[in-house]
C-alpha positions, 0 to 999 in steps of 0.5 A: 238524145236528151231526156227531160222529166218535166217540160219546165226543164227544157224551158229553164235550160234555155231561159234559166239562170241569173241573166237570160230572162232579164235580157229577154225582158229588156229586149221586149220593147225592141232592139238594143246595143250591147252597151245599152244592155250592160248599162241596164243590168247591174252587176253583169260583166261584158264577158258574161253578157256576151256569153249569155247573148250568144247562148240565147242566139244559139237557142234561137231566142235572140238575133244579132245584127252586126253593122259593117262600120267603124267602130263596129256596131252590134244590135240584139233583138228577139227573134219571132220564136224569142217573142213567144218567151215574152208571156213566160217572162211577163208572168215571172215579172208579175209574180216577182212584183207580187212577191216583193209586195208581200215581203214589204207587207211583212216588214222586209226592207226591200225596194223595187227600182222599177217603181222608182223609175217607171220610164226604164 
């Protein structure tokens, strides 16, 4: 039996870490192939990406669809349950943008790349 002191512990167990919230954010607009996700996430290896996707799949956040063709094609998308995480990730994104703006205002040399490339 698992015990949590606070509800946020259960949230962080599923979407915590360096990559999972980012993966959820990238899947918000729709289905993506593994290669598309990897190109969109600087610094993630294919092995780690697949591991994170499998954990999100296990937790019911992401669904995987394998097409029976050669070469194999695999696509990932959010489940109905996974879509409920969008509001959490949206708040995290907004807080992050505000934090970056504050740090820029305080003189830190920091750039938010999505501001430079709003189509991604």
